[in-house]
C-alpha positions in Angstrom: -17.7 20.8 -12.6 -15.6 19.7 -15.5 -15.5 15.9 -15.3 -13.7 14.3 -18.2 -16.5 12.1 -19.4 -15.5 10.1 -22.5 -18.5 10.1 -24.9 -19.1 7.0 -27.1 -20.6 9.3 -29.7 -17.1 10.7 -30.3 -15.0 7.7 -29.3 -15.9 4.0 -29.0 -15.6 2.5 -25.5 -14.6 -1.1 -25.1 -14.7 -3.0 -21.7 -12.6 -6.1 -22.0 -12.7 -9.5 -20.2 -15.5 -8.5 -17.8 -18.1 -10.6 -16.0 -21.5 -9.5 -17.3 -24.6 -9.5 -15.2 -27.3 -9.2 -17.9 -30.3 -9.1 -15.5 -32.4 -11.1 -18.0 -32.2 -14.0 -15.4 -30.0 -14.6 -12.4 -26.7 -15.4 -14.0 -23.2 -14.1 -14.7 -21.6 -14.5 -18.2 -17.9 -14.7 -17.6 -15.1 -13.1 -19.6 -17.0 -11.0 -22.1 -16.0 -7.9 -24.1 -18.6 -5.2 -24.4 -18.5 -2.5 -27.1 -20.2 0.8 -26.7 -20.8 3.1 -29.6 -23.2 6.1 -30.0 -24.7 5.6 -26.5 -25.6 2.0 -27.2 -24.2 -1.5 -26.5 -23.3 -2.6 -30.0 -21.6 -5.9 -29.4 -21.0 -8.4 -26.6 -18.9 -11.6 -26.8 -15.5 -13.2 -26.4 -14.1 -11.9 -29.7 -15.3 -8.3 -30.1 -13.3 -5.9 -32.2 -13.2 -2.1 -31.9 -11.7 0.7 -33.9 -8.0 1.6 -33.1 -9.0 4.8 -31.3 -11.4 3.2 -28.8 -11.1 3.8 -25.1 -10.1 0.4 -23.7 -11.2 -0.4 -20.1 -9.8 -3.5 -18.4 -12.7 -5.4 -16.9 -10.7 -8.5 -15.9 -12.1 -9.9 -12.7 -14.7 -7.2 -12.5 -18.5 -7.2 -12.9 -20.7 -5.2 -15.2 -24.3 -4.6 -14.3 -27.0 -2.2 -15.7 -27.2 1.2 -14.2 -29.6 1.7 -11.3 -32.7 3.9 -11.2 -33.8 6.0 -8.2 -37.6 6.4 -8.4 -38.1 8.7 -5.5 -35.4 11.4 -5.8 -35.4 15.0 -5.0 -33.7 17.6 -7.1 -33.7 21.0 -5.4 -36.9 22.8 -6.4 -35.2 26.2 -6.8 -34.1 28.7 -9.6 -30.4 28.0 -9.2 -29.1 25.2 -11.5 -25.8 24.7 -9.6 -27.2 22.8 -6.6 -29.2 20.7 -9.0 -26.0 19.8 -10.9 -24.4 18.8 -7.6 -27.2 16.4 -6.7 -27.1 15.0 -10.2 -23.4 14.3 -9.9 -24.0 12.5 -6.5 -26.5 10.2 -8.2 -24.2 9.6 -11.3 -21.2 8.9 -9.1 -23.1 6.1 -7.5 -24.2 4.5 -10.7 -27.7 5.9 -10.6 -28.4 6.4 -14.3 -32.1 7.3 -14.1 -34.0 9.4 -11.6 -37.6 10.4 -11.0 -37.7 13.8 -9.3 -40.5 13.8 -6.8 -40.9 17.5 -5.9 -41.2 19.6 -9.1 -40.2 23.1 -10.2 -40.4 24.8 -13.6 -36.6 24.8 -14.0 -36.6 21.0 -13.8 -38.2 21.0 -17.3 -35.3 23.1 -18.5 -32.8 20.8 -16.7 -34.4 17.7 -18.3 -33.9 19.2 -21.7 -30.3 20.1 -21.0 -29.6 16.5 -19.9 -31.3 15.1 -23.0 -29.3 17.4 -25.3 -26.1 16.4 -23.5 -25.4 20.0 -22.3 -25.3 18.7 -18.7 -24.1 15.2 -17.7 -26.5 13.5 -15.4 -29.0 10.7 -15.0 -32.0 10.5 -17.3 -34.5 12.7 -15.5 -38.2 12.1 -15.2 -40.0 15.2 -13.8 -43.0 15.7 -11.5 -44.7 19.1 -11.2 -45.1 21.1 -8.1 -47.0 19.2 -5.3 -50.7 18.6 -5.1 -51.5 18.9 -1.4 -53.9 20.4 1.1 -52.4 23.9 0.8 -51.9 24.0 -3.0 -55.3 22.6 -3.8 -58.3 24.0 -1.9 -61.2 23.0 -4.3 -62.0 20.3 -6.9 -61.9 23.0 -9.7 -58.4 24.2 -8.6 -57.1 20.6 -8.6 -58.4 19.9 -12.1 -57.0 23.1 -13.4 -53.6 22.4 -11.8 -53.5 19.0 -13.6 -54.3 20.6 -16.9 -51.5 23.2 -16.4 -48.9 20.6 -15.5 -49.9 18.4 -18.4 -49.5 21.4 -20.7 -46.2 22.4 -19.2 -44.8 18.9 -20.1 -44.1 17.2 -16.8 -43.9 13.4 -16.9 -45.8 12.8 -13.6 -48.0 14.5 -11.0 -46.8 14.4 -7.4 -49.4 13.9 -4.7 -48.7 14.9 -1.1 -50.8 14.7 2.0 -53.8 16.9 2.7 -56.1 16.0 -0.3 -59.7 15.1 0.6 -62.8 13.4 -0.8 -63.6 16.5 -2.9 -60.2 17.4 -4.3 -58.6 14.0 -4.8 -61.3 12.6 -7.2 -61.1 15.7 -9.4 -57.3 15.5 -9.6 -57.3 11.7 -10.4 -60.1 11.8 -12.9 -58.6 14.8 -14.8 -55.2 13.1 -14.8 -56.6 9.8 -16.1 -58.6 11.7 -18.8 -55.5 13.6 -19.9 -53.2 10.6 -19.6 -50.7 12.0 -17.1 -49.7 9.5 -14.4 -49.9 10.5 -10.7 -47.7 9.1 -7.9 -46.6 9.6 -4.4 -48.4 9.9 -1.0 -51.9 8.6 -0.2 -53.7 11.3 1.8 -55.1 10.1 5.1 -58.7 11.2 4.2 -58.5 9.4 0.9 -57.1 6.0 2.0 -55.4 3.3 0.1 -58.6 1.6 -1.3 -59.7 4.8 -3.1 -56.1 5.4 -4.2 -55.9 1.9 -5.8 -59.3 2.3 -7.5 -58.3 5.7 -8.9 -55.3 4.1 -10.6 -52.1 5.6 -9.0 -49.1 5.0 -11.2 -47.0 4.3 -8.1 -47.8 4.5 -4.4 -44.6 5.6 -2.5 -43.5 5.0 1.1 -46.2 2.2 1.4 -48.4 5.2 2.3 -51.8 4.1 3.4 -50.9 0.3 3.6 -50.6 0.1 7.3 -53.6 2.4 8.0 -55.8 0.2 5.8 -55.3 -2.7 8.2 -55.9 -0.9 11.5 -59.3 -1.5 13.0 -61.1 1.8 13.8 -58.7 3.9 11.8 -61.7 6.2 10.9 -62.0 7.2 14.5 -58.4 8.5 14.6 -56.9 11.7 13.5 -53.9 11.8 11.1 -51.7 13.0 14.0 -52.8 10.1 16.2 -52.0 7.6 13.4 -48.6 9.2 12.7 -46.8 9.3 9.4 -47.5 6.2 7.3 -49.4 4.8 10.4 -46.3 4.5 12.5 -48.1 5.1 15.8 -50.8 2.5 15.2 -49.0 -0.1 13.1 -48.7 -2.5 16.1 -52.5 -2.7 16.0 -52.8 -3.7 12.3 -54.8 -6.8 11.5 -52.3 -8.6 9.3 -55.0 -10.9 7.9 -55.8 -8.0 5.6 -52.5 -8.3 3.7 -53.7 -10.8 1.0 -56.6 -8.5 0.1 -54.3 -5.5 -0.2 -51.8 -7.4 -2.3 -54.5 -8.7 -4.6 -55.9 -5.2 -5.2 -52.5 -3.7 -5.9 -51.6 -6.6 -8.3 -55.0 -6.5 -10.2 -54.8 -2.8 -10.7 -51.1 -2.9 -11.6 -50.1 -0.3 -9.0 -46.4 -0.1 -8.6 -44.8 0.4 -5.1 -41.8 2.5 -4.1 -41.1 1.4 -0.5 -38.5 4.1 0.6 -37.8 1.7 3.5 -34.6 3.6 4.4 -36.8 6.3 5.9 -38.3 3.8 8.3 -35.0 2.1 9.1 -33.2 5.4 9.8 -35.5 8.2 10.6 -38.3 6.3 12.4 -36.3 3.5 14.0 -35.4 3.8 17.7 -32.1 2.0 17.0 -30.5 4.2 14.3 -27.9 6.5 15.8 -28.9 10.1 14.7 -26.0 11.8 16.3 -23.6 9.3 14.9 -24.6 10.4 11.4 -22.5 13.5 11.8 -19.4 11.4 11.5 -20.8 9.2 8.8 -18.6 9.3 5.6 -21.5 10.3 3.5 -22.7 13.2 5.7 -19.8 15.4 4.3 -21.7 15.8 1.0 -24.6 17.6 2.8 -24.7 21.1 4.2 -24.0 20.8 8.0 -27.2 22.8 8.6 -29.2 20.2 6.8 -27.5 17.4 8.8 -28.5 19.4 12.0 -32.1 19.6 10.7 -32.2 15.8 10.1 -30.9 15.0 13.6 -33.4 17.5 15.1 -36.3 16.0 13.1 -35.5 12.5 14.6 -35.3 14.0 18.1 -38.6 15.8 17.6 -40.2 12.5 16.4 -38.9 10.6 19.4 -40.2 13.3 21.8 -43.7 12.9 20.5 -45.9 11.4 23.3 -47.3 8.8 20.7 -43.8 7.5 20.0 -43.4 4.2 21.7 -40.1 2.3 21.0 -41.7 -1.2 21.0 -44.6 -0.1 18.8 -42.3 1.6 16.3 -40.2 -1.6 16.1 -43.5 -3.6 15.3 -44.4 -1.0 12.7 -41.0 -1.3 10.9 -41.2 -5.1 11.1 -44.7 -4.9 9.5 -43.3 -2.7 6.7 -40.6 -5.3 6.0 -43.3 -8.0 5.8 -45.4 -5.9 3.4 -42.4 -5.4 1.1 -41.7 -9.1 1.0 -45.4 -9.8 0.3 -45.3 -7.4 -2.6 -42.4 -9.4 -4.0 -44.1 -12.8 -3.4 -47.4 -11.6 -4.9 -46.0 -10.0 -8.1 -46.8 -6.5 -7.0 -44.2 -4.4 -8.9 -41.5 -3.0 -6.6 -39.5 0.1 -7.7 -36.2 1.2 -6.1 -36.4 4.5 -4.3 -35.3 6.0 -1.0 -36.4 9.6 -0.9 -33.0 11.4 -1.1 -31.9 14.0 0.0 -34.2 13.4 2.9 -33.6 12.5 6.6 -30.3 10.6 6.7 -30.5 9.8 3.0 -27.6 11.3 1.0 -28.4 11.2 -2.8 -26.9 8.2 -4.6 -25.3 6.6 -1.6 -28.7 6.0 0.1 -30.1 4.1 -3.0 -27.5 1.4 -2.3 -28.6 1.4 1.4 -32.2 0.9 0.2 -31.1 -2.1 -1.8 -29.6 -3.6 1.4 -32.8 -2.9 3.3 -34.8 -4.7 0.6 -32.5 -7.8 1.1 -33.1 -7.5 4.9 -36.8 -7.7 4.1 -36.2 -11.1 2.5 -35.6 -10.3 -1.2 -32.5 -12.0 -2.8 -29.8 -9.6 -4.1 -31.0 -10.4 -7.7 -34.7 -9.5 -6.8 -33.5 -6.3 -5.1 -31.4 -5.2 -8.1 -34.4 -5.9 -10.4 -36.4 -3.2 -8.5 -33.8 -0.6 -9.8 -33.2 -2.1 -13.3 -35.6 -4.5 -15.1 -38.7 -3.3 -13.1 -38.1 0.4 -13.8 -37.6 -0.4 -17.5 -41.0 -2.1 -17.5 -42.6 0.7 -15.5 -41.3 3.4 -17.8 -42.0 1.2 -20.9 -38.3 1.3 -22.0 -37.6 -2.1 -23.7 -34.0 -1.2 -24.3 -33.1 -0.3 -20.7 -32.4 -2.1 -17.4 -30.5 -5.0 -19.0 -27.2 -5.7 -20.7 -27.6 -6.9 -24.3 -26.8 -5.8 -27.8 -28.9 -2.8 -28.7 -29.6 -1.7 -25.1 -28.8 1.8 -23.9 -25.3 2.0 -22.4 -26.2 2.8 -18.8 -23.8 0.6 -16.8 -21.9 0.2 -13.6 -18.5 -1.5 -13.4 -18.0 -3.1 -10.0 -15.0 -4.8 -8.3 -17.2 -7.5 -6.7 -20.3 -9.6 -7.6 -23.5 -7.9 -6.2 -25.5 -11.2 -6.7 -23.5 -12.8 -3.9 -23.6 -9.7 -1.6 -25.9 -6.7 -2.2 -23.3 -4.4 -0.6 -21.1 -5.0 -3.6 -23.2 -2.6 -5.7 -21.2 0.0 -3.8 -17.8 -1.3 -5.1 -17.9 1.1 -8.1 -15.0 1.2 -10.5 -16.7 3.4 -13.1 -20.0 4.3 -14.6 -21.3 4.5 -18.1 -24.1 7.0 -18.3 -26.0 7.3 -21.5 -22.9 6.1 -23.3 -20.4 8.3 -21.5 -17.7 6.8 -19.3 -16.9 8.2 -15.9 -13.9 6.6 -14.3 -13.3 5.9 -10.6 -10.6 8.7 -10.5 -13.1 11.3 -12.0 -15.8 10.1 -9.5 -13.4 10.6 -6.6 -12.3 14.0 -7.9 -15.9 15.1 -8.4 -17.0 13.9 -4.9 -14.0 15.7 -3.3 -15.2 19.0 -4.8 -18.7 18.4 -3.3 -17.5 17.9 0.3 -19.3 20.5 2.5 
């Protein structure tokens, strides 16, 4: 895919007369000129000069915000690099300039290196290794050994999936803490959220274990009876337990990646599964995958434990938990689990932002989860904001996203690690990816 990216290492890029959303506080700085050189923002102001060969982009009436991060992405865990590149382009075309892959493969390490060296254009890529779960880890020793191997291989994170138990989980967590490799993802049903918090998860994704922790008598139920993320028993949750949960997450500095779009689309009785076939974004997915997604929703709804009213209560509770995280200074990170049921890479990250606003966050707070918060989480002081010296990961928008979160989708162009990708090139690249 030969997109014509203009690289600021070879040619300065200047965006003129643009409204800047710096994300240091909720504000817009009108009519600024932003100079990008060597992958960094080198000047911002009303009177910025560039070299005569600079690429000039007219930003008049437009808005410039930091690039977004998707902290629960999936890059195909296969040997073939081509499908990986396609997914990377879907993210980049949507202004997603950083991703954390949450289902690892040894080729992802190679891919990460190629992106870092500029051989492939794509978002900054944080890797997790192959999944720790009930099938891949049968004993404590095997779990500890797998941690050591993944640390040695050079993965950024460990990915935990369901099926770990009170023998395997402590061995994985203590070895990871000892070696200094963060672990993130699911909370196994047998482990529960309190042990997960005590063990020091880097991030708990999907709000996994939150609902179950508040259901009286949960220890008398099987995982199947409780349902994924406690969806079949959420209506029975004792919500007076929310403050205790928030306090524990906040005190232990556990970050949370809600992936609310899964609940609002896959689990929700009101989301139209069949209608997704005609959705403008479904054309970027293989029709067989779309069929699988629709079938997976039908299978869920055919489960005798699936009760429409109870599922609606469960989704409402999730919305409340997300808002409580925001109110209680529990760090929220943007992530939607794409490609996963009804979530098309890149596009669905913008839907996730809208779902966060539906939960009660302001557009500014929602955007923080994919910019400022991620920079804090990854310890990147020069990221997630627009200021002199920051990395040039930017989105140029037609409309102001602080007034309406849906405006993050009005993309005119993307600067990815100092490289400019225009609307025309985005459209051309997307056309090639239609299935």
